[in-house]
N, C-alpha and C positions, 0 to 999 in steps of 0.2 A: 537440531533440525527436525522438527516434528511438524509434518504438513497436515493440511486439511484431510487428506485421504488416508492418513496413517502416520506412522512414526516418521519424523523427518529431522531428528536431531542426532548429533554425534553421541557416542557413548563415552566420550573422553572429556574429562574436566581439565586435565593438566596440559593438554595439547593446545597451546594458545599462542604459538609463535605467529607474528604478523605474516600475512601472505606475501609471496615474492612480488616485487614491483611489477605492475602491469601498465602499459601505456593507456592513457585516458582515451575514451572514444573520440572520434573526430568532432562530434557535436559539442564536446566539452570545450573546444577551443573558442567557441563563441561566447563563453561566459566571461564577464568583465574582470573578475577578481578571484583569487584563490580563497578557499574557505578557511576561516580561523576557528580553531577548536578551543573550548574552555578547558581549564585545568582541573575541573571536577573529575575525580577518579572514577565516578560512577556514570558519567555520561560524556557524550562527544557532541558538542553543539556546533552547528555550522552557522556562521554569520554571513549571510548572502547579501550583497549589494544589489540595488535595482538593476534590471537588465538594461544594457546599453548596446545599440547596434554595432555589429562588428564590421570594420572597414573591408576586411578580406571577403567577408560574405557578401557585402554590397557589390564589390567588383565582380564577384562570381556571378551574381544575378544579372549584372549589366552585360556580361559576356554573352548571355543567352538572349539579350534583347528584351529583358523583362522590365516593364515599368512597375517597379515594386511599390512606388508611392501610390499608384493607382490601385494596386491590389490591396494595400493597407486601407485605402478609403472604402473600398468595397467590402473588406472583411476586417473591420476595425476590432472585432472581438477575437480574431484569430491571431495567435502569436507566430512570429517568424519561426520557421523550422518545423511547424506542425504540418501534417498532411491530412487531406480530407478523408473521411471515412463514410462508409455506407451503413445504414441501419439494418441492412439485410445481412451484414457480416455477423459472425458470432466469435467470441473469444473463448468459448468453451471447447475444451479438448475432449471430443466424444470418446476417444480411445482410452481415456483415464476413468471414465464414469463407471465402468464395470468394477474396477477395484474399489471405488468409493461406495458403490451400491452394496457390495458384499459385506462391508463393515458398518452399514447404516444402523444396525441394532446395537452397536458397541459404544455409541457416543457417551452414554452416561455411566459406563463401567469405569470407575476411577482406578481400577487395577488392570484395565484392559489396554488395548493398543493406543487409546487416546489419553492415557494417564498424563503424559507430558503436557498436553494441551490444558488439562485441568490445572496443573501447577503453574503453567505459563500465565494464567489469570492473575497470579500474585504480582506479576510485572506489568502486563499489558493493560489491565483495568485501571490501576493508579496512573499509568502513563497517559492514557486517554483522558481520564477524569481531570487530572491536574493541568494538562495542556488546555483543555476546554475551559476550565475555571479561570484561566488567565484572560479570557476574552469577555468575561462578564463582570459587572461591578457588584452585583448582589446575587445571592442564591439561597434557596431554602435549606435550612438544616435538615439533614436526613434525606433530602431529595436534591442534591446539588445540581443535577443535570435536568431538573424540571423545566419544561418548555423547549427543550432541544429536540430536534428531529435527527435521528442517526440511521444510516443505512449500513447494515452488516452484510457485506458481500461474501458469498461462500460460507454461510453461517453454519453449515453442517447441522448438528443436532441442537444448536443453540447454546453452546458452552460459553460463548462470549456475549451473546445477545441478552441472555437472562441477567447477568450482573449489571449490564448497562441499563436495563429496564428497572432494576431494583434501585438504581441511583436516580430514578425519576424521569429518564429520557423516554421519548416515544420512539421505539425502535422497529424498523422494518428489516427482517432477515430474509435474504433470498439465497437460493441454492438450486442449481439445475437438476439435482438428484431428488426425485420425488420421495424416495424412501427416507432421505435425510430430513426433509420437511415434515413427514409424518411422525418421525421420532421427536422432532422439536415441538410439534403441535401437542403431542401426547404429554410430554414432560411439562410444558407450559400450563397444561390444564390443572395441575396440582396446586397452582398458586393463583388465586382469584385476582390479585393485583397485577400480575403479569398478563393475564388475559386481556386486561384493559390497555396495557401499555405496549404490547408486542403484537405484531402481525407478521405472518410468514407467507412467502410465496415461492412456489416451485417454478423458477424461471431464471433466465440469465439477465445480466445487467442491461444488455441491449434491448431486451423485450419491454423493460419498464422505463427506458430513458426518455422517450418522447413525451410521456405523460407526467414526467417528474423533473422538468427542466428547472434548475436552480431551486430545488426543493429542500435539500438537506443541509443542516448546520455542520454535520460531520459524516465522513464515510470511513468505514473500517474494512480493510482487506488484509486480514491476518492469516498468514500461511496460505496465500492464494495466488500471488502473482507468479510463483514458480510453476504454476499449473496452466496458465492461460496460453492460448495459441498465439495471440498478437498483443504484446504488452503495450505498445504505443496506442493502439486502438482502445485497449482497456482503460488506459489513463485518460484518454480523450473523453471517453464516456463518463468516467468518474467526474471529470471537470465539468461536464455538461449538467449533471444533476446536483452539483455542489453549489451552494450559495456563494456569492462573492464574499471573501473573508472567511469562508468555511475551511475546515480542517480535513485533511486526508491522512489516515494512519495506516502504515504498512509494516508488517513483520514478514521477513522472508529469509532466504539463504544466500550467502555470498557465493560467487563463482570462483572458487580457489581450488588448488590441488588438494588442500586439506579437506574441503567439503566433498570432493569427489572420493577421496580415500575412505573417509568415515561415513559419509551419507549414502554413497552408492555401493562401493566395494564391500566395506565391512558390514554396514547395517542391513543391506539387502542380499548380497551374494554369499557372505560368509556366515554371519551370525543369524541371519533370518529374522532380525528384529523388525524389519519392514517387508511387506509383500514385494516381491520382485516387480519392477516396473512402476513402483509408486512415484519415483522421481526420474526426471531426465536432466542430467547435469547441464546440458546445453541451455536449459531454461533458467538456470540459476542466474542471478544478476548481481553485479557488484554495486556497492553504495554509490560509487562515482557515476556509473552508467545510469542507475535509477535516478539520481539527482539531475543528470543531464536531460532525461526524458521528461521529468516533472517540470523543470524550468522552461523547457521548450513549449510546454502546454500551459504556461501561466501560473505555475505553482512554485512558490519559493520554499526551499527546504529550511526548516527552523532547527531541527535537531536530528542526529543519527547516533544511536547507542548500540553497542554490542551486547548480545545476550549469550550466556553460557549455561548449559544444563549439566547438573551433577547426577549421573545415573545411580549413584549410591544413596544419596539422600532423597532424590526425586524432586529436587528444587532447582529453580533457575535463579541466576543473579546477573545484575548489570556488569558490564565489563567495557574497558577501552578497546578490547579486541573485537573486531568485526569480521574476522576470517571465516566464521561459521554462520551464526545467526545474528540478525540485527533488526532494530526497529527504527522507523523513520516517521517524522511528522512534517507535513508540508501544508502550506496555507495558500488558498486561491487568491489571486490578486483581485482587488476591488475594481469597480467600473472606472473609477478615477485613475487608478494605477494603469489599467489597460489602455486608457485614452492617452496618457502621457507616453507610454511605451510605443503606441502606434505613431504618435507625433514625432518621437525621436527617430523612428524608422523612416518616416517621410523626409525628415531633415537630412538624414544620412544619405538617402538616395538622391535628393535634389542638390546636395552640396551646400545647403544653407547653413551658415555658421550658427552654433547654438549660443 
């Protein structure tokens, strides 16, 4: 668990017991089918069926006298279960920015507090690249992501932004901490190729949303969602700037007793590996709850894989264990899929047989 603002990984490699069972969130009951996982020992793939309206949820809306079919007609692009958001809202936690600002000059110190994020690139860069290449029929050798527009949210000093730029993508890196962006700009200046492919902005996602509706082929939020104030609003904003059929990549920390013991108690309070206050355990999120939020906003989860860090070797590896860190890949529904989903919702409310 190594987060954007500092270390956020456990110092244990061998502690990999699955987390104790937890009840799935209420929102999850609306999902039509359980996920099926692949037998690949290095990944955990979720096969999600198309969304189907839930009969219980339909009755619930009727009890409140809601004409949900009418709402669907008025808001055909809005999925059931989502809530409206205001562009005046911010998902940035201002109380955490002081910690991040103090470490802004440490981003490119490979032996410093961000060393695990440097080595995490060995997993997350191929994960993003290979997932995106499945969506194209042809690509340029040496520049496989050429022509793709990627948004790196919470880019920090550009540790992930630069490798994606070197793969040929046009990358926009945003971060609310001005000092982080200054570090990223300075490091980018050493490579003329990156100067053309990467642009950085000191801002939040909400600040650029309205001018970038359905702009990006992919969005990356690596070690970010455990720091936002309102995760559902954050996902809604991501969906707004993502093209239909575009990919959202997330790496984050599971909310388990193990992540609390290692990520909070040990790493911050005992060993001092992470500045105190870097993480708030209540903001950690399980893969199941994250999947529920993504699906309620029109994003289907294609894969979830556990990540484990070895503090002795300094390397990460994929794992079936998701009790600590994990990566997720979700894809935004196309306009046609959204229309079908809205029609299904209307039929469910009107009682029309399918």
